[in-house]
PQR file of N, CA, C, O and H, with PARSE charges and radii, in Angstrom:
ATOM      1  N   MET A   1       0.860  -1.171   0.000 -0.4000 1.5000
ATOM      2  CA  MET A   1       0.000   0.000   0.000 -0.0000 2.0000
ATOM      3  C   MET A   1       0.904   1.231   0.000  0.5500 1.7000
ATOM      4  O   MET A   1       1.474   1.586   1.032 -0.5500 1.4000
ATOM      5  N   ASN A   2       1.035   1.877  -1.151 -0.4000 1.5000
ATOM      6  CA  ASN A   2       1.929   3.004  -1.176 -0.0000 2.0000
ATOM      7  C   ASN A   2       1.378   4.210  -1.901  0.5500 1.7000
ATOM      8  O   ASN A   2       2.016   5.262  -1.894 -0.5500 1.4000
ATOM      9  H   ASN A   2       0.572   1.589  -1.990  0.4000 1.0000
ATOM     10  N   SER A   3       0.223   4.101  -2.526 -0.4000 1.5000
ATOM     11  CA  SER A   3      -0.310   5.290  -3.173 -0.0000 2.0000
ATOM     12  C   SER A   3      -0.895   6.221  -2.118  0.5500 1.7000
ATOM     13  O   SER A   3      -1.318   5.790  -1.045 -0.5500 1.4000
ATOM     14  H   SER A   3      -0.295   3.245  -2.532  0.4000 1.0000
ATOM     15  N   LYS A   4      -0.908   7.489  -2.448 -0.4000 1.5000
ATOM     16  CA  LYS A   4      -1.399   8.484  -1.493 -0.0000 2.0000
ATOM     17  C   LYS A   4      -2.855   8.230  -1.129  0.5500 1.7000
ATOM     18  O   LYS A   4      -3.250   8.388   0.027 -0.5500 1.4000
ATOM     19  H   LYS A   4      -0.565   7.840  -3.320  0.4000 1.0000
ATOM     20  N   THR A   5      -3.649   7.839  -2.116 -0.4000 1.5000
ATOM     21  CA  THR A   5      -5.058   7.566  -1.849 -0.0000 2.0000
ATOM     22  C   THR A   5      -5.205   6.400  -0.883  0.5500 1.7000
ATOM     23  O   THR A   5      -6.032   6.444   0.028 -0.5500 1.4000
ATOM     24  H   THR A   5      -3.328   7.711  -3.055  0.4000 1.0000
ATOM     25  N   ASP A   6      -4.405   5.360  -1.079 -0.4000 1.5000
ATOM     26  CA  ASP A   6      -4.452   4.205  -0.177 -0.0000 2.0000
ATOM     27  C   ASP A   6      -4.053   4.608   1.240  0.5500 1.7000
ATOM     28  O   ASP A   6      -4.668   4.169   2.212 -0.5500 1.4000
ATOM     29  H   ASP A   6      -3.733   5.325  -1.818  0.4000 1.0000
ATOM     30  N   LEU A   7      -3.027   5.440   1.354 -0.4000 1.5000
ATOM     31  CA  LEU A   7      -2.594   5.880   2.683 -0.0000 2.0000
ATOM     32  C   LEU A   7      -3.716   6.629   3.399  0.5500 1.7000
ATOM     33  O   LEU A   7      -3.954   6.409   4.587 -0.5500 1.4000
ATOM     34  H   LEU A   7      -2.528   5.797   0.565  0.4000 1.0000
ATOM     35  N   LEU A   8      -4.393   7.498   2.689 -0.4000 1.5000
ATOM     36  CA  LEU A   8      -5.431   8.300   3.332 -0.0000 2.0000
ATOM     37  C   LEU A   8      -6.628   7.478   3.788  0.5500 1.7000
ATOM     38  O   LEU A   8      -7.377   7.923   4.657 -0.5500 1.4000
ATOM     39  H   LEU A   8      -4.200   7.676   1.725  0.4000 1.0000
ATOM     40  N   THR A   9      -6.825   6.290   3.224 -0.4000 1.5000
ATOM     41  CA  THR A   9      -7.935   5.448   3.699 -0.0000 2.0000
ATOM     42  C   THR A   9      -7.674   4.941   5.112  0.5500 1.7000
ATOM     43  O   THR A   9      -8.595   4.457   5.769 -0.5500 1.4000
ATOM     44  H   THR A   9      -6.216   5.929   2.517  0.4000 1.0000
ATOM     45  N   ARG A  10      -6.441   5.041   5.589 -0.4000 1.5000
ATOM     46  CA  ARG A  10      -6.108   4.633   6.956 -0.0000 2.0000
ATOM     47  C   ARG A  10      -6.618   5.624   7.992  0.5500 1.7000
ATOM     48  O   ARG A  10      -6.699   5.301   9.177 -0.5500 1.4000
ATOM     49  H   ARG A  10      -5.692   5.435   5.056  0.4000 1.0000
ATOM     50  N   ILE A  11      -6.962   6.831   7.548 -0.4000 1.5000
ATOM     51  CA  ILE A  11      -7.456   7.858   8.459 -0.0000 2.0000
ATOM     52  C   ILE A  11      -8.981   7.815   8.445  0.5500 1.7000
ATOM     53  O   ILE A  11      -9.607   7.931   7.391 -0.5500 1.4000
ATOM     54  H   ILE A  11      -6.896   7.093   6.585  0.4000 1.0000
ATOM     55  N   THR A  12      -9.566   7.649   9.623 -0.4000 1.5000
ATOM     56  CA  THR A  12     -11.015   7.538   9.738 -0.0000 2.0000
ATOM     57  C   THR A  12     -11.543   8.590  10.701  0.5500 1.7000
ATOM     58  O   THR A  12     -10.848   9.017  11.623 -0.5500 1.4000
ATOM     59  H   THR A  12      -9.057   7.555  10.479  0.4000 1.0000
ATOM     60  N   GLN A  13     -12.780   8.996  10.472 -0.4000 1.5000
ATOM     61  CA  GLN A  13     -13.457   9.899  11.386 -0.0000 2.0000
ATOM     62  C   GLN A  13     -14.828   9.320  11.665  0.5500 1.7000
ATOM     63  O   GLN A  13     -15.631   9.130  10.752 -0.5500 1.4000
ATOM     64  H   GLN A  13     -13.345   8.649   9.723  0.4000 1.0000
ATOM     65  N   THR A  14     -15.089   9.039  12.933 -0.4000 1.5000
ATOM     66  CA  THR A  14     -16.351   8.439  13.329 -0.0000 2.0000
ATOM     67  C   THR A  14     -16.959   9.289  14.431  0.5500 1.7000
ATOM     68  O   THR A  14     -16.323   9.541  15.455 -0.5500 1.4000
ATOM     69  H   THR A  14     -14.436   9.193  13.675  0.4000 1.0000
ATOM     70  N   SER A  15     -18.191   9.730  14.218 -0.4000 1.5000
ATOM     71  CA  SER A  15     -18.825  10.529  15.269 -0.0000 2.0000
ATOM     72  C   SER A  15     -18.954   9.667  16.521  0.5500 1.7000
ATOM     73  O   SER A  15     -19.276   8.481  16.443 -0.5500 1.4000
ATOM     74  H   SER A  15     -18.708   9.526  13.387  0.4000 1.0000
ATOM     75  N   GLY A  16     -18.703  10.265  17.648 -0.4000 1.5000
ATOM     76  CA  GLY A  16     -18.780   9.542  18.911 -0.0000 2.0000
ATOM     77  C   GLY A  16     -17.482   8.870  19.313  0.5500 1.7000
ATOM     78  O   GLY A  16     -17.369   8.376  20.435 -0.5500 1.4000
ATOM     79  H   GLY A  16     -18.442  11.228  17.712  0.4000 1.0000
ATOM     80  N   GLN A  17     -16.503   8.839  18.425 -0.4000 1.5000
ATOM     81  CA  GLN A  17     -15.202   8.254  18.757 -0.0000 2.0000
ATOM     82  C   GLN A  17     -14.171   9.379  18.765  0.5500 1.7000
ATOM     83  O   GLN A  17     -13.972  10.062  17.760 -0.5500 1.4000
ATOM     84  H   GLN A  17     -16.595   9.240  17.514  0.4000 1.0000
ATOM     85  N   CYS A  18     -13.528   9.560  19.900 -0.4000 1.5000
ATOM     86  CA  CYS A  18     -12.510  10.610  20.061 -0.0000 2.0000
ATOM     87  C   CYS A  18     -13.057  11.973  19.650  0.5500 1.7000
ATOM     88  O   CYS A  18     -12.346  12.784  19.057 -0.5500 1.4000
ATOM     89  H   CYS A  18     -13.691   9.006  20.716  0.4000 1.0000
ATOM     90  N   GLY A  19     -14.311  12.213  19.966 -0.4000 1.5000
ATOM     91  CA  GLY A  19     -14.924  13.499  19.653 -0.0000 2.0000
ATOM     92  C   GLY A  19     -15.035  13.785  18.171  0.5500 1.7000
ATOM     93  O   GLY A  19     -15.117  14.946  17.770 -0.5500 1.4000
ATOM     94  H   GLY A  19     -14.889  11.554  20.447  0.4000 1.0000
ATOM     95  N   GLY A  20     -15.041  12.736  17.343 -0.4000 1.5000
ATOM     96  CA  GLY A  20     -15.140  12.907  15.905 -0.0000 2.0000
ATOM     97  C   GLY A  20     -13.831  13.315  15.251  0.5500 1.7000
ATOM     98  O   GLY A  20     -13.792  13.623  14.060 -0.5500 1.4000
ATOM     99  H   GLY A  20     -14.975  11.793  17.669  0.4000 1.0000
ATOM    100  N   ARG A  21     -12.753  13.315  16.037 -0.4000 1.5000
ATOM    101  CA  ARG A  21     -11.445  13.698  15.493 -0.0000 2.0000
ATOM    102  C   ARG A  21     -10.880  12.572  14.625  0.5500 1.7000
ATOM    103  O   ARG A  21     -11.212  11.403  14.821 -0.5500 1.4000
ATOM    104  H   ARG A  21     -12.784  13.065  17.005  0.4000 1.0000
ATOM    105  N   PRO A  22     -10.027  12.930  13.668 -0.5600 1.5000
ATOM    106  CA  PRO A  22      -9.430  11.911  12.802  0.2800 2.0000
ATOM    107  C   PRO A  22      -8.586  10.919  13.608  0.5500 1.7000
ATOM    108  O   PRO A  22      -7.769  11.312  14.440 -0.5500 1.4000
ATOM    109  N   CYS A  23      -8.799   9.643  13.348 -0.4000 1.5000
ATOM    110  CA  CYS A  23      -8.084   8.557  14.026 -0.0000 2.0000
ATOM    111  C   CYS A  23      -7.455   7.640  12.979  0.5500 1.7000
ATOM    112  O   CYS A  23      -7.657   7.808  11.776 -0.5500 1.4000
ATOM    113  H   CYS A  23      -9.464   9.324  12.672  0.4000 1.0000
ATOM    114  N   ILE A  24      -6.704   6.689  13.458 -0.4000 1.5000
ATOM    115  CA  ILE A  24      -6.036   5.750  12.566 -0.0000 2.0000
ATOM    116  C   ILE A  24      -6.810   4.434  12.540  0.5500 1.7000
ATOM    117  O   ILE A  24      -6.993   3.776  13.564 -0.5500 1.4000
ATOM    118  H   ILE A  24      -6.540   6.553  14.435  0.4000 1.0000
ATOM    119  N   ARG A  25      -7.251   4.078  11.356 -0.4000 1.5000
ATOM    120  CA  ARG A  25      -7.928   2.798  11.092 -0.0000 2.0000
ATOM    121  C   ARG A  25      -8.990   2.442  12.131  0.5500 1.7000
ATOM    122  O   ARG A  25      -9.083   1.291  12.557 -0.5500 1.4000
ATOM    123  H   ARG A  25      -7.102   4.613  10.524  0.4000 1.0000
ATOM    124  N   GLY A  26      -9.783   3.420  12.533 -0.4000 1.5000
ATOM    125  CA  GLY A  26     -10.883   3.147  13.447 -0.0000 2.0000
ATOM    126  C   GLY A  26     -10.465   2.900  14.885  0.5500 1.7000
ATOM    127  O   GLY A  26     -11.312   2.661  15.746 -0.5500 1.4000
ATOM    128  H   GLY A  26      -9.708   4.355  12.187  0.4000 1.0000
ATOM    129  N   MET A  27      -9.169   2.954  15.151 -0.4000 1.5000
ATOM    130  CA  MET A  27      -8.692   2.773  16.528 -0.0000 2.0000
ATOM    131  C   MET A  27      -8.808   4.107  17.256  0.5500 1.7000
ATOM    132  O   MET A  27      -9.038   5.145  16.634 -0.5500 1.4000
ATOM    133  H   MET A  27      -8.481   3.147  14.452  0.4000 1.0000
ATOM    134  N   ARG A  28      -8.651   4.074  18.535 -0.4000 1.5000
ATOM    135  CA  ARG A  28      -8.713   5.302  19.331 -0.0000 2.0000
ATOM    136  C   ARG A  28      -7.333   5.943  19.452  0.5500 1.7000
ATOM    137  O   ARG A  28      -6.939   6.413  20.520 -0.5500 1.4000
ATOM    138  H   ARG A  28      -8.464   3.231  19.039  0.4000 1.0000
ATOM    139  N   ILE A  29      -6.621   5.950  18.351 -0.4000 1.5000
ATOM    140  CA  ILE A  29      -5.321   6.627  18.270 -0.0000 2.0000
ATOM    141  C   ILE A  29      -5.532   7.800  17.322  0.5500 1.7000
ATOM    142  O   ILE A  29      -5.724   7.621  16.119 -0.5500 1.4000
ATOM    143  H   ILE A  29      -6.941   5.568  17.484  0.4000 1.0000
ATOM    144  N   ARG A  30      -5.492   9.010  17.890 -0.4000 1.5000
ATOM    145  CA  ARG A  30      -5.778  10.200  17.089 -0.0000 2.0000
ATOM    146  C   ARG A  30      -4.575  10.601  16.243  0.5500 1.7000
ATOM    147  O   ARG A  30      -3.424  10.463  16.657 -0.5500 1.4000
ATOM    148  H   ARG A  30      -5.336   9.156  18.867  0.4000 1.0000
ATOM    149  N   VAL A  31      -4.871  11.094  15.066 -0.4000 1.5000
ATOM    150  CA  VAL A  31      -3.837  11.607  14.172 -0.0000 2.0000
ATOM    151  C   VAL A  31      -3.042  12.695  14.894  0.5500 1.7000
ATOM    152  O   VAL A  31      -1.816  12.736  14.799 -0.5500 1.4000
ATOM    153  H   VAL A  31      -5.807  11.206  14.730  0.4000 1.0000
ATOM    154  N   SER A  32      -3.739  13.571  15.612 -0.4000 1.5000
ATOM    155  CA  SER A  32      -3.067  14.674  16.302 -0.0000 2.0000
ATOM    156  C   SER A  32      -2.071  14.167  17.340  0.5500 1.7000
ATOM    157  O   SER A  32      -1.027  14.787  17.544 -0.5500 1.4000
ATOM    158  H   SER A  32      -4.735  13.537  15.689  0.4000 1.0000
ATOM    159  N   ASP A  33      -2.374  13.059  17.994 -0.4000 1.5000
ATOM    160  CA  ASP A  33      -1.440  12.501  18.992 -0.0000 2.0000
ATOM    161  C   ASP A  33      -0.144  12.054  18.326  0.5500 1.7000
ATOM    162  O   ASP A  33       0.944  12.304  18.844 -0.5500 1.4000
ATOM    163  H   ASP A  33      -3.222  12.555  17.828  0.4000 1.0000
ATOM    164  N   ILE A  34      -0.260  11.401  17.188 -0.4000 1.5000
ATOM    165  CA  ILE A  34       0.932  10.940  16.469 -0.0000 2.0000
ATOM    166  C   ILE A  34       1.737  12.132  15.962  0.5500 1.7000
ATOM    167  O   ILE A  34       2.964  12.140  16.064 -0.5500 1.4000
ATOM    168  H   ILE A  34      -1.144  11.198  16.766  0.4000 1.0000
ATOM    169  N   LEU A  35       1.055  13.138  15.418 -0.4000 1.5000
ATOM    170  CA  LEU A  35       1.752  14.325  14.919 -0.0000 2.0000
ATOM    171  C   LEU A  35       2.470  15.057  16.043  0.5500 1.7000
ATOM    172  O   LEU A  35       3.590  15.530  15.857 -0.5500 1.4000
ATOM    173  H   LEU A  35       0.058  13.131  15.336  0.4000 1.0000
ATOM    174  N   GLU A  36       1.835  15.154  17.206 -0.4000 1.5000
ATOM    175  CA  GLU A  36       2.477  15.809  18.347 -0.0000 2.0000
ATOM    176  C   GLU A  36       3.714  15.038  18.797  0.5500 1.7000
ATOM    177  O   GLU A  36       4.739  15.634  19.130 -0.5500 1.4000
ATOM    178  H   GLU A  36       0.925  14.769  17.357  0.4000 1.0000
ATOM    179  N   MET A  37       3.613  13.730  18.804 -0.4000 1.5000
ATOM    180  CA  MET A  37       4.775  12.925  19.191 -0.0000 2.0000
ATOM    181  C   MET A  37       5.929  13.158  18.213  0.5500 1.7000
ATOM    182  O   MET A  37       7.077  13.308  18.631 -0.5500 1.4000
ATOM    183  H   MET A  37       2.781  13.246  18.533  0.4000 1.0000
ATOM    184  N   LEU A  38       5.627  13.187  16.928 -0.4000 1.5000
ATOM    185  CA  LEU A  38       6.666  13.441  15.933 -0.0000 2.0000
ATOM    186  C   LEU A  38       7.270  14.832  16.133  0.5500 1.7000
ATOM    187  O   LEU A  38       8.480  15.010  15.998 -0.5500 1.4000
ATOM    188  H   LEU A  38       4.694  13.065  16.589  0.4000 1.0000
ATOM    189  N   ALA A  39       6.429  15.814  16.454 -0.4000 1.5000
ATOM    190  CA  ALA A  39       6.904  17.181  16.677 -0.0000 2.0000
ATOM    191  C   ALA A  39       7.798  17.267  17.913  0.5500 1.7000
ATOM    192  O   ALA A  39       8.653  18.148  18.009 -0.5500 1.4000
ATOM    193  H   ALA A  39       5.446  15.669  16.564  0.4000 1.0000
ATOM    194  N   GLU A  40       7.597  16.352  18.851 -0.4000 1.5000
ATOM    195  CA  GLU A  40       8.411  16.313  20.067 -0.0000 2.0000
ATOM    196  C   GLU A  40       9.640  15.424  19.892  0.5500 1.7000
ATOM    197  O   GLU A  40      10.280  15.040  20.870 -0.5500 1.4000
ATOM    198  H   GLU A  40       6.903  15.636  18.773  0.4000 1.0000
ATOM    199  N   ASN A  41       9.961  15.104  18.656 -0.4000 1.5000
ATOM    200  CA  ASN A  41      11.135  14.293  18.304 -0.0000 2.0000
ATOM    201  C   ASN A  41      11.089  12.864  18.822  0.5500 1.7000
ATOM    202  O   ASN A  41      12.131  12.251  19.054 -0.5500 1.4000
ATOM    203  H   ASN A  41       9.441  15.416  17.861  0.4000 1.0000
ATOM    204  N   VAL A  42       9.884  12.332  19.003 -0.4000 1.5000
ATOM    205  CA  VAL A  42       9.755  10.914  19.314 -0.0000 2.0000
ATOM    206  C   VAL A  42       9.972  10.177  17.998  0.5500 1.7000
ATOM    207  O   VAL A  42       9.340  10.499  16.992 -0.5500 1.4000
ATOM    208  H   VAL A  42       9.038  12.830  18.815  0.4000 1.0000
ATOM    209  N   SER A  43      10.857   9.199  18.002 -0.4000 1.5000
ATOM    210  CA  SER A  43      11.172   8.497  16.756 -0.0000 2.0000
ATOM    211  C   SER A  43      10.010   7.592  16.329  0.5500 1.7000
ATOM    212  O   SER A  43       9.183   7.174  17.140 -0.5500 1.4000
ATOM    213  H   SER A  43      11.371   8.937  18.818  0.4000 1.0000
ATOM    214  N   ILE A  44       9.985   7.316  15.049 -0.4000 1.5000
ATOM    215  CA  ILE A  44       8.947   6.431  14.521 -0.0000 2.0000
ATOM    216  C   ILE A  44       9.023   5.066  15.192  0.5500 1.7000
ATOM    217  O   ILE A  44       7.994   4.468  15.508 -0.5500 1.4000
ATOM    218  H   ILE A  44      10.656   7.655  14.391  0.4000 1.0000
ATOM    219  N   SER A  45      10.235   4.573  15.410 -0.4000 1.5000
ATOM    220  CA  SER A  45      10.363   3.257  16.054 -0.0000 2.0000
ATOM    221  C   SER A  45       9.813   3.293  17.483  0.5500 1.7000
ATOM    222  O   SER A  45       9.213   2.318  17.936 -0.5500 1.4000
ATOM    223  H   SER A  45      11.070   5.059  15.153  0.4000 1.0000
ATOM    224  N   GLU A  46      10.009   4.404  18.192 -0.4000 1.5000
ATOM    225  CA  GLU A  46       9.447   4.516  19.546 -0.0000 2.0000
ATOM    226  C   GLU A  46       7.922   4.545  19.504  0.5500 1.7000
ATOM    227  O   GLU A  46       7.259   3.916  20.328 -0.5500 1.4000
ATOM    228  H   GLU A  46      10.496   5.196  17.824  0.4000 1.0000
ATOM    229  N   ILE A  47       7.374   5.276  18.541 -0.4000 1.5000
ATOM    230  CA  ILE A  47       5.916   5.335  18.419 -0.0000 2.0000
ATOM    231  C   ILE A  47       5.361   3.949  18.136  0.5500 1.7000
ATOM    232  O   ILE A  47       4.359   3.542  18.723 -0.5500 1.4000
ATOM    233  H   ILE A  47       7.913   5.787  17.871  0.4000 1.0000
ATOM    234  N   LEU A  48       6.018   3.226  17.231 -0.4000 1.5000
ATOM    235  CA  LEU A  48       5.553   1.874  16.896 -0.0000 2.0000
ATOM    236  C   LEU A  48       5.677   0.929  18.091  0.5500 1.7000
ATOM    237  O   LEU A  48       4.867   0.014  18.242 -0.5500 1.4000
ATOM    238  H   LEU A  48       6.832   3.557  16.754  0.4000 1.0000
ATOM    239  N   GLU A  49       6.676   1.143  18.935 -0.4000 1.5000
ATOM    240  CA  GLU A  49       6.797   0.337  20.164 -0.0000 2.0000
ATOM    241  C   GLU A  49       5.679   0.668  21.140  0.5500 1.7000
ATOM    242  O   GLU A  49       5.098  -0.225  21.756 -0.5500 1.4000
ATOM    243  H   GLU A  49       7.334   1.887  18.813  0.4000 1.0000
ATOM    244  N   ASP A  50       5.379   1.963  21.278 -0.4000 1.5000
ATOM    245  CA  ASP A  50       4.343   2.399  22.215 -0.0000 2.0000
ATOM    246  C   ASP A  50       2.944   1.991  21.768  0.5500 1.7000
ATOM    247  O   ASP A  50       2.065   1.767  22.600 -0.5500 1.4000
ATOM    248  H   ASP A  50       5.851   2.688  20.777  0.4000 1.0000
ATOM    249  N   PHE A  51       2.737   1.896  20.463 -0.4000 1.5000
ATOM    250  CA  PHE A  51       1.434   1.538  19.900 -0.0000 2.0000
ATOM    251  C   PHE A  51       1.617   0.320  18.996  0.5500 1.7000
ATOM    252  O   PHE A  51       1.735   0.473  17.780 -0.5500 1.4000
ATOM    253  H   PHE A  51       3.451   2.079  19.787  0.4000 1.0000
ATOM    254  N   PRO A  52       1.642  -0.885  19.564 -0.5600 1.5000
ATOM    255  CA  PRO A  52       1.952  -2.082  18.772  0.2800 2.0000
ATOM    256  C   PRO A  52       0.954  -2.369  17.641  0.5500 1.7000
ATOM    257  O   PRO A  52       1.270  -3.132  16.727 -0.5500 1.4000
ATOM    258  N   ASP A  53      -0.230  -1.778  17.688 -0.4000 1.5000
ATOM    259  CA  ASP A  53      -1.199  -2.004  16.610 -0.0000 2.0000
ATOM    260  C   ASP A  53      -0.934  -1.120  15.392  0.5500 1.7000
ATOM    261  O   ASP A  53      -1.516  -1.334  14.329 -0.5500 1.4000
ATOM    262  H   ASP A  53      -0.487  -1.159  18.430  0.4000 1.0000
ATOM    263  N   LEU A  54      -0.059  -0.133  15.546 -0.4000 1.5000
ATOM    264  CA  LEU A  54       0.260   0.755  14.431 -0.0000 2.0000
ATOM    265  C   LEU A  54       1.243   0.106  13.472  0.5500 1.7000
ATOM    266  O   LEU A  54       2.038  -0.754  13.852 -0.5500 1.4000
ATOM    267  H   LEU A  54       0.414   0.041  16.410  0.4000 1.0000
ATOM    268  N   GLU A  55       1.170   0.535  12.230 -0.4000 1.5000
ATOM    269  CA  GLU A  55       2.102   0.113  11.188 -0.0000 2.0000
ATOM    270  C   GLU A  55       2.804   1.358  10.667  0.5500 1.7000
ATOM    271  O   GLU A  55       2.257   2.455  10.778 -0.5500 1.4000
ATOM    272  H   GLU A  55       0.524   1.233  11.921  0.4000 1.0000
ATOM    273  N   PRO A  56       3.987   1.221  10.109 -0.5600 1.5000
ATOM    274  CA  PRO A  56       4.701   2.402   9.588  0.2800 2.0000
ATOM    275  C   PRO A  56       3.850   3.225   8.617  0.5500 1.7000
ATOM    276  O   PRO A  56       3.946   4.452   8.597 -0.5500 1.4000
ATOM    277  N   GLU A  57       3.025   2.562   7.822 -0.4000 1.5000
ATOM    278  CA  GLU A  57       2.170   3.275   6.874 -0.0000 2.0000
ATOM    279  C   GLU A  57       1.155   4.170   7.579  0.5500 1.7000
ATOM    280  O   GLU A  57       0.724   5.176   7.015 -0.5500 1.4000
ATOM    281  H   GLU A  57       2.947   1.565   7.838  0.4000 1.0000
ATOM    282  N   ASP A  58       0.772   3.818   8.801 -0.4000 1.5000
ATOM    283  CA  ASP A  58      -0.158   4.658   9.557 -0.0000 2.0000
ATOM    284  C   ASP A  58       0.470   6.010   9.863  0.5500 1.7000
ATOM    285  O   ASP A  58      -0.201   7.041   9.808 -0.5500 1.4000
ATOM    286  H   ASP A  58       1.122   3.001   9.259  0.4000 1.0000
ATOM    287  N   ILE A  59       1.752   6.005  10.182 -0.4000 1.5000
ATOM    288  CA  ILE A  59       2.444   7.257  10.475 -0.0000 2.0000
ATOM    289  C   ILE A  59       2.587   8.081   9.197  0.5500 1.7000
ATOM    290  O   ILE A  59       2.413   9.299   9.218 -0.5500 1.4000
ATOM    291  H   ILE A  59       2.298   5.168  10.226  0.4000 1.0000
ATOM    292  N   GLN A  60       2.903   7.417   8.088 -0.4000 1.5000
ATOM    293  CA  GLN A  60       2.947   8.113   6.793 -0.0000 2.0000
ATOM    294  C   GLN A  60       1.593   8.737   6.491  0.5500 1.7000
ATOM    295  O   GLN A  60       1.516   9.865   6.005 -0.5500 1.4000
ATOM    296  H   GLN A  60       3.045   6.428   8.071  0.4000 1.0000
ATOM    297  N   ALA A  61       0.531   8.002   6.778 -0.4000 1.5000
ATOM    298  CA  ALA A  61      -0.821   8.502   6.516 -0.0000 2.0000
ATOM    299  C   ALA A  61      -1.111   9.749   7.350  0.5500 1.7000
ATOM    300  O   ALA A  61      -1.745  10.684   6.860 -0.5500 1.4000
ATOM    301  H   ALA A  61       0.594   7.086   7.173  0.4000 1.0000
ATOM    302  N   CYS A  62      -0.658   9.773   8.595 -0.4000 1.5000
ATOM    303  CA  CYS A  62      -0.856  10.951   9.452 -0.0000 2.0000
ATOM    304  C   CYS A  62      -0.167  12.170   8.854  0.5500 1.7000
ATOM    305  O   CYS A  62      -0.734  13.262   8.817 -0.5500 1.4000
ATOM    306  H   CYS A  62      -0.143   9.014   8.992  0.4000 1.0000
ATOM    307  N   LEU A  63       1.053  11.974   8.389 -0.4000 1.5000
ATOM    308  CA  LEU A  63       1.802  13.084   7.800 -0.0000 2.0000
ATOM    309  C   LEU A  63       1.142  13.575   6.513  0.5500 1.7000
ATOM    310  O   LEU A  63       1.038  14.781   6.289 -0.5500 1.4000
ATOM    311  H   LEU A  63       1.514  11.087   8.419  0.4000 1.0000
ATOM    312  N   LEU A  64       0.702  12.658   5.679 -0.4000 1.5000
ATOM    313  CA  LEU A  64       0.037  13.039   4.442 -0.0000 2.0000
ATOM    314  C   LEU A  64      -1.277  13.750   4.742  0.5500 1.7000
ATOM    315  O   LEU A  64      -1.605  14.745   4.096 -0.5500 1.4000
ATOM    316  H   LEU A  64       0.787  11.678   5.861  0.4000 1.0000
ATOM    317  N   PHE A  65      -2.022  13.252   5.706 -0.4000 1.5000
ATOM    318  CA  PHE A  65      -3.284  13.866   6.113 -0.0000 2.0000
ATOM    319  C   PHE A  65      -3.039  15.309   6.548  0.5500 1.7000
ATOM    320  O   PHE A  65      -3.766  16.214   6.137 -0.5500 1.4000
ATOM    321  H   PHE A  65      -1.755  12.443   6.230  0.4000 1.0000
ATOM    322  N   ALA A  66      -2.027  15.525   7.369 -0.4000 1.5000
ATOM    323  CA  ALA A  66      -1.709  16.876   7.840 -0.0000 2.0000
ATOM    324  C   ALA A  66      -1.278  17.766   6.685  0.5500 1.7000
ATOM    325  O   ALA A  66      -1.667  18.932   6.615 -0.5500 1.4000
ATOM    326  H   ALA A  66      -1.437  14.790   7.703  0.4000 1.0000
ATOM    327  N   ALA A  67      -0.481  17.223   5.787 -0.4000 1.5000
ATOM    328  CA  ALA A  67      -0.024  18.001   4.635 -0.0000 2.0000
ATOM    329  C   ALA A  67      -1.213  18.434   3.773  0.5500 1.7000
ATOM    330  O   ALA A  67      -1.261  19.570   3.302 -0.5500 1.4000
ATOM    331  H   ALA A  67      -0.165  16.276   5.843  0.4000 1.0000
ATOM    332  N   ARG A  68      -2.145  17.548   3.574 -0.4000 1.5000
ATOM    333  CA  ARG A  68      -3.315  17.871   2.753 -0.0000 2.0000
ATOM    334  C   ARG A  68      -4.183  18.924   3.438  0.5500 1.7000
ATOM    335  O   ARG A  68      -4.790  19.762   2.771 -0.5500 1.4000
ATOM    336  H   ARG A  68      -2.106  16.625   3.956  0.4000 1.0000
ATOM    337  N   ARG A  69      -4.240  18.880   4.756 -0.4000 1.5000
ATOM    338  CA  ARG A  69      -5.056  19.847   5.488 -0.0000 2.0000
ATOM    339  C   ARG A  69      -4.456  21.247   5.479  0.5500 1.7000
ATOM    340  O   ARG A  69      -5.167  22.221   5.726 -0.5500 1.4000
ATOM    341  H   ARG A  69      -3.748  18.199   5.298  0.4000 1.0000
ATOM    342  N   THR A  70      -3.181  21.362   5.204 -0.4000 1.5000
ATOM    343  CA  THR A  70      -2.543  22.672   5.194 -0.0000 2.0000
ATOM    344  C   THR A  70      -2.270  23.166   3.779  0.5500 1.7000
ATOM    345  O   THR A  70      -1.684  24.234   3.600 -0.5500 1.4000
ATOM    346  H   THR A  70      -2.604  20.570   5.003  0.4000 1.0000
ATOM    347  N   ASP A  71      -2.683  22.411   2.785 -0.4000 1.5000
ATOM    348  CA  ASP A  71      -2.447  22.780   1.394 -0.0000 2.0000
ATOM    349  C   ASP A  71      -3.629  23.576   0.872  0.5500 1.7000
ATOM    350  O   ASP A  71      -4.556  23.017   0.286 -0.5500 1.4000
ATOM    351  H   ASP A  71      -3.159  21.544   2.931  0.4000 1.0000
ATOM    352  N   PHE A  72      -3.592  24.881   1.088 -0.4000 1.5000
ATOM    353  CA  PHE A  72      -4.669  25.715   0.591 -0.0000 2.0000
ATOM    354  C   PHE A  72      -4.067  26.872  -0.197  0.5500 1.7000
ATOM    355  O   PHE A  72      -2.964  27.321   0.112 -0.5500 1.4000
ATOM    356  H   PHE A  72      -2.839  25.334   1.564  0.4000 1.0000
ATOM    357  N   PRO A  73      -4.772  27.353  -1.199 -0.5600 1.5000
ATOM    358  CA  PRO A  73      -4.215  28.405  -2.034  0.2800 2.0000
ATOM    359  C   PRO A  73      -4.068  29.711  -1.266  0.5500 1.7000
ATOM    360  O   PRO A  73      -4.883  30.049  -0.407 -0.5500 1.4000
ATOM    361  N   ARG A  74      -3.018  30.427  -1.597 -0.4000 1.5000
ATOM    362  CA  ARG A  74      -2.790  31.732  -0.981 -0.0000 2.0000
ATOM    363  C   ARG A  74      -3.410  32.797  -1.881  0.5500 1.7000
ATOM    364  O   ARG A  74      -3.152  32.847  -3.084 -0.5500 1.4000
ATOM    365  H   ARG A  74      -2.357  30.153  -2.295  0.4000 1.0000
ATOM    366  N   LEU A  75      -4.212  33.623  -1.284 -0.4000 1.5000
ATOM    367  CA  LEU A  75      -4.823  34.702  -2.039 -0.0000 2.0000
ATOM    368  C   LEU A  75      -3.899  35.904  -2.019  0.5500 1.7000
ATOM    369  O   LEU A  75      -3.415  36.312  -0.964 -0.5500 1.4000
ATOM    370  H   LEU A  75      -4.422  33.582  -0.307  0.4000 1.0000
ATOM    371  N   THR A  76      -3.661  36.460  -3.178 -0.4000 1.5000
ATOM    372  CA  THR A  76      -2.814  37.650  -3.270 -0.0000 2.0000
ATOM    373  C   THR A  76      -3.619  38.785  -3.878  0.5500 1.7000
ATOM    374  O   THR A  76      -4.502  38.578  -4.710 -0.5500 1.4000
ATOM    375  H   THR A  76      -4.054  36.128  -4.036  0.4000 1.0000
ATOM    376  N   ALA A  77      -3.293  39.970  -3.444 -0.4000 1.5000
ATOM    377  CA  ALA A  77      -4.037  41.143  -3.935 -0.0000 2.0000
ATOM    378  C   ALA A  77      -3.379  41.713  -5.173  0.5500 1.7000
ATOM    379  O   ALA A  77      -3.860  42.701  -5.729 -0.5500 1.4000
ATOM    380  H   ALA A  77      -2.576  40.138  -2.767  0.4000 1.0000
TER
END
């Protein structure tokens, strides 16, 4: 699974789960939690150790999800 579309299918949003926030594959692991850990210089291997149900592609999916959420056109005057 390496296409961008396939990666994004790993991110799910379900009302009533984690306040409707984006999670990984329906688990109660929020995308924001993984992104914060990465921002705090927690290594991918440490994250995978802490969350044994995660796969490396899940972390890639979080990064791609965040990148897509910040990709908006800049309006210039």
